[in-house]
C-alpha positions as CSV (number, residue, x, y, z in Angstrom):
1,X,-13.5,-31.3,-8.9
2,X,-15.5,-28.7,-10.7
3,X,-15.6,-28.5,-14.5
4,X,-14.3,-25.2,-15.8
5,X,-17.7,-24.7,-17.6
6,X,-19.8,-24.8,-14.3
7,X,-17.2,-22.4,-12.7
8,X,-17.3,-19.9,-15.6
9,X,-21.0,-19.7,-15.5
10,X,-20.7,-17.5,-12.3
11,X,-18.8,-14.8,-14.0
12,X,-21.4,-14.0,-16.3
13,X,-22.1,-10.1,-15.7
14,X,-19.0,-9.5,-13.5
15,X,-16.7,-6.5,-13.7
16,X,-13.2,-6.7,-14.3
17,X,-10.6,-3.7,-15.0
18,X,-7.7,-4.6,-17.3
19,X,-4.6,-2.5,-17.7
20,X,-2.2,-2.9,-20.8
21,X,-5.2,-3.6,-23.1
22,X,-4.3,-2.2,-26.4
23,X,-2.1,-5.0,-27.6
24,X,-0.7,-8.4,-26.7
25,X,-1.2,-10.0,-23.2
26,X,-3.5,-7.4,-22.3
27,X,-5.7,-7.5,-25.2
28,X,-6.0,-11.3,-25.2
29,X,-6.9,-11.1,-21.4
30,X,-9.5,-8.6,-22.2
31,X,-11.2,-10.4,-24.9
32,X,-11.0,-14.0,-23.3
33,X,-12.9,-12.4,-20.0
34,X,-15.5,-10.8,-22.4
35,X,-16.2,-14.6,-24.0
36,X,-16.8,-15.5,-20.6
37,X,-19.6,-12.9,-20.2
38,X,-17.4,-10.5,-17.9
39,X,-17.9,-6.7,-18.4
40,X,-14.6,-5.4,-19.1
41,X,-13.4,-1.8,-18.7
42,X,-9.8,-1.5,-20.4
43,X,-7.2,1.0,-20.4
44,X,-4.0,1.6,-22.2
45,X,-2.1,4.7,-23.3
46,X,-2.9,4.0,-27.1
47,X,-6.6,5.2,-27.4
48,X,-7.1,4.1,-31.2
49,X,-6.4,0.5,-30.2
50,X,-8.6,0.8,-27.2
51,X,-11.5,1.3,-29.7
52,X,-10.7,-1.7,-31.7
53,X,-10.2,-3.8,-28.3
54,X,-13.6,-2.5,-27.1
55,X,-15.3,-3.5,-30.4
56,X,-14.0,-6.9,-30.4
57,X,-14.8,-7.6,-26.7
58,X,-18.5,-6.1,-27.0
59,X,-18.8,-8.6,-30.1
60,X,-18.1,-11.3,-27.5
61,X,-20.0,-10.5,-24.4
62,X,-22.9,-8.0,-25.8
63,X,-25.4,-11.1,-26.4
64,X,-24.4,-12.4,-22.9
65,X,-25.3,-9.6,-20.2
66,X,-28.0,-6.9,-20.4
67,X,-26.7,-3.4,-20.9
68,X,-23.4,-2.2,-21.5
69,X,-20.6,-4.4,-21.3
70,X,-17.4,-2.7,-22.2
71,X,-15.9,0.8,-21.3
72,X,-12.5,2.0,-22.0
73,X,-10.2,5.0,-20.6
74,X,-6.9,6.2,-22.1
75,X,-4.8,5.2,-19.1
76,X,-1.1,5.7,-18.3
77,X,-0.7,3.4,-15.4
78,X,2.4,5.5,-14.0
79,X,-0.3,8.3,-13.0
80,X,-2.4,7.5,-10.2
81,X,-5.2,9.6,-11.4
82,X,-5.5,7.9,-14.7
83,X,-5.8,4.4,-12.8
84,X,-8.3,6.0,-10.6
85,X,-10.3,7.6,-13.4
86,X,-10.2,4.1,-15.0
87,X,-11.7,2.5,-12.1
88,X,-14.4,5.1,-11.5
89,X,-15.5,4.9,-15.2
90,X,-16.0,1.1,-14.6
91,X,-18.0,1.7,-11.5
92,X,-20.3,4.2,-13.1
93,X,-20.7,2.4,-16.5
94,X,-20.6,-1.3,-15.5
95,X,-20.8,-1.7,-11.8
96,X,-18.7,-2.5,-8.8
97,X,-15.3,-4.1,-9.9
98,X,-14.8,-7.9,-9.3
99,X,-11.6,-8.4,-10.8
100,X,-8.3,-6.0,-11.4
101,X,-5.9,-7.8,-13.8
102,X,-2.7,-5.5,-14.0
103,X,-1.0,-6.4,-17.1
104,X,0.7,-3.0,-18.4
105,X,4.3,-3.6,-18.6
106,X,7.8,-2.9,-20.4
107,X,10.6,-5.2,-20.7
108,X,14.2,-4.1,-21.8
109,X,17.2,-5.9,-22.5
110,X,19.8,-4.0,-20.7
111,X,23.6,-4.9,-19.7
112,X,23.9,-3.0,-16.1
113,X,27.5,-1.5,-17.3
114,X,25.8,0.6,-20.1
115,X,23.5,2.4,-17.6
116,X,20.4,2.8,-19.7
117,X,19.0,4.7,-16.8
118,X,15.8,5.9,-18.5
119,X,15.1,2.5,-19.4
120,X,15.5,1.4,-15.9
121,X,13.5,4.2,-14.7
122,X,10.7,3.4,-17.2
123,X,10.7,0.0,-15.9
124,X,10.2,0.8,-12.3
125,X,7.7,3.4,-13.3
126,X,5.6,1.0,-15.2
127,X,6.2,-2.2,-13.7
128,X,6.3,-1.3,-10.2
129,X,4.3,1.7,-9.9
130,X,1.6,1.2,-12.3
131,X,1.1,-2.2,-9.8
132,X,0.7,-0.1,-7.1
133,X,-1.4,2.6,-8.5
134,X,-3.8,-0.4,-9.8
135,X,-3.7,-2.1,-6.1
136,X,-4.7,1.5,-4.6
137,X,-7.4,2.2,-7.1
138,X,-9.6,-0.9,-6.1
139,X,-8.3,-2.4,-2.6
140,X,-10.5,-0.4,-0.2
141,X,-13.7,-0.9,-1.8
142,X,-12.9,-4.7,-2.2
143,X,-12.0,-4.8,1.3
144,X,-15.4,-3.0,2.5
145,X,-17.3,-5.4,0.3
146,X,-15.3,-8.7,1.3
147,X,-15.3,-9.6,-2.2
148,X,-12.8,-8.8,-5.3
149,X,-9.5,-10.5,-6.7
150,X,-6.5,-8.9,-7.8
151,X,-4.1,-10.4,-10.6
152,X,-1.1,-9.2,-11.2
153,X,1.0,-10.5,-14.0
154,X,4.6,-11.0,-13.3
155,X,7.1,-13.4,-15.1
156,X,9.3,-16.2,-14.6
157,X,11.9,-13.6,-14.3
158,X,9.9,-13.0,-10.8
159,X,11.3,-16.5,-9.9
160,X,14.9,-16.5,-11.4
161,X,17.0,-13.5,-12.2
162,X,18.0,-13.6,-16.2
163,X,21.1,-11.8,-17.5
164,X,20.5,-8.8,-19.4
165,X,17.1,-8.4,-17.9
166,X,18.4,-7.5,-14.2
167,X,16.0,-4.5,-13.5
168,X,13.1,-6.3,-15.3
169,X,13.7,-9.4,-12.9
170,X,13.9,-6.9,-9.8
171,X,10.7,-5.3,-10.8
172,X,8.9,-8.7,-11.3
173,X,10.7,-9.8,-7.9
174,X,9.0,-6.6,-6.5
175,X,5.6,-7.4,-7.8
176,X,5.8,-11.1,-6.7
177,X,6.6,-9.7,-2.9
178,X,4.1,-7.2,-3.1
179,X,1.5,-9.7,-4.1
180,X,2.6,-11.6,-1.6
181,X,2.2,-9.1,1.1
182,X,-1.2,-8.1,0.1
183,X,-2.4,-11.8,0.0
184,X,-1.5,-12.1,3.4
185,X,-2.9,-9.1,4.6
186,X,-6.3,-10.1,3.0
187,X,-6.5,-13.3,4.7
188,X,-10.4,-13.6,6.0
189,X,-11.3,-10.3,4.0
190,X,-12.7,-12.0,1.0
191,X,-9.9,-10.6,-1.5
192,X,-7.9,-12.6,-3.3
193,X,-4.6,-12.6,-4.9
194,X,-3.0,-14.3,-8.0
195,X,0.4,-13.5,-9.7
196,X,0.7,-15.0,-13.0
197,X,4.1,-16.0,-14.3
198,X,4.4,-16.3,-18.1
199,X,7.6,-17.4,-19.6
200,X,8.8,-15.8,-23.1
201,X,5.4,-14.9,-25.0
202,X,4.6,-13.3,-28.3
203,X,4.4,-9.6,-27.6
204,X,5.4,-6.0,-28.6
205,X,7.9,-6.0,-25.7
206,X,10.6,-7.8,-27.4
207,X,11.0,-4.8,-29.6
208,X,11.3,-2.3,-27.4
209,X,15.2,-2.8,-26.3
210,X,18.0,-0.5,-27.7
211,X,20.9,-1.9,-26.0
212,X,22.4,-3.7,-29.0
213,X,25.0,-5.6,-27.0
214,X,22.7,-7.0,-24.7
215,X,20.1,-8.1,-27.4
216,X,22.6,-9.5,-29.1
217,X,23.8,-11.5,-26.1
218,X,20.8,-12.3,-24.4
219,X,17.8,-11.5,-26.4
220,X,17.4,-14.8,-28.6
221,X,14.6,-16.7,-26.9
222,X,15.2,-20.1,-25.7
223,X,14.5,-23.6,-27.4
224,X,11.6,-23.4,-25.4
225,X,8.2,-22.7,-27.2
226,X,7.3,-19.0,-27.7
227,X,3.7,-18.7,-25.9
228,X,0.9,-16.8,-27.3
229,X,-1.3,-14.0,-25.3
230,X,-4.4,-16.6,-25.7
231,X,-2.3,-18.9,-23.2
232,X,-1.8,-16.5,-20.6
233,X,-5.6,-15.3,-21.1
234,X,-6.7,-18.9,-20.1
235,X,-4.8,-19.1,-17.3
236,X,-6.3,-15.7,-16.0
237,X,-9.9,-16.9,-16.7
238,X,-9.0,-20.5,-14.8
239,X,-7.7,-18.4,-11.8
240,X,-10.6,-15.9,-11.8
241,X,-13.3,-18.9,-12.3
242,X,-13.4,-20.6,-9.3
243,X,-14.1,-20.1,-5.5
244,X,-10.6,-21.6,-4.8
245,X,-7.5,-19.5,-4.6
246,X,-4.8,-19.5,-7.2
247,X,-1.7,-18.2,-6.0
248,X,1.2,-17.9,-8.1
249,X,0.7,-19.6,-11.5
250,X,3.4,-20.2,-14.2
251,X,2.4,-20.5,-17.9
252,X,5.5,-22.0,-19.7
253,X,6.2,-23.0,-23.1
254,X,8.6,-25.7,-22.2
255,X,11.5,-26.9,-20.5
256,X,13.2,-24.3,-18.4
257,X,15.9,-23.7,-15.7
258,X,13.2,-22.1,-13.2
């Protein structure tokens, strides 16, 4: 048994890239990593929000490391060039990327028969292609250095399909499959791959849905406790803190049909 405090001491000065960092889970993770002395490069579409998060992160890590500890780039994860720019900025301003935390995502409650195809497309673009763009931006250099850790934020919907979330569940099953395949390919190469599978989390995602039929029927949270972004952030800190490999890590607020 290794106390978390001892494990976390090795995090100081390391470099993490966090997507979807302008709010919710992404913001919580970025701030928590900065609190541990990790240099963070944050990306999201809303630049004004990123400025706020960057200042919050800087207040956490500024006294723990020498030099700059925060960088930010306006980033649309569906564009490969944006992810490459975020990673390049991280490397130029902070150093080689040790951790990639793929957080950016969308979630829409939709009934399949209502054919909300634009929301289906958006789900695939952000939740699937966004993860691939993140991986492609870091994996070669991580493999060359034989050092790195990719953490993909999945969902309990990546373990079980929920009605009203068929496409979202499919996207998260995709994240699980890609993560597992990458993990197997990286065995012996020094690169770890973890998926975090949160249950219901308080975030802006819950307000994206426009399919009123689906929201009315399936959009009410279950009796399980609704998690806070800080709960997921703690799980990520735990996952990246040790020499051990954390594979899928579920973070649930109470009893569930998992």
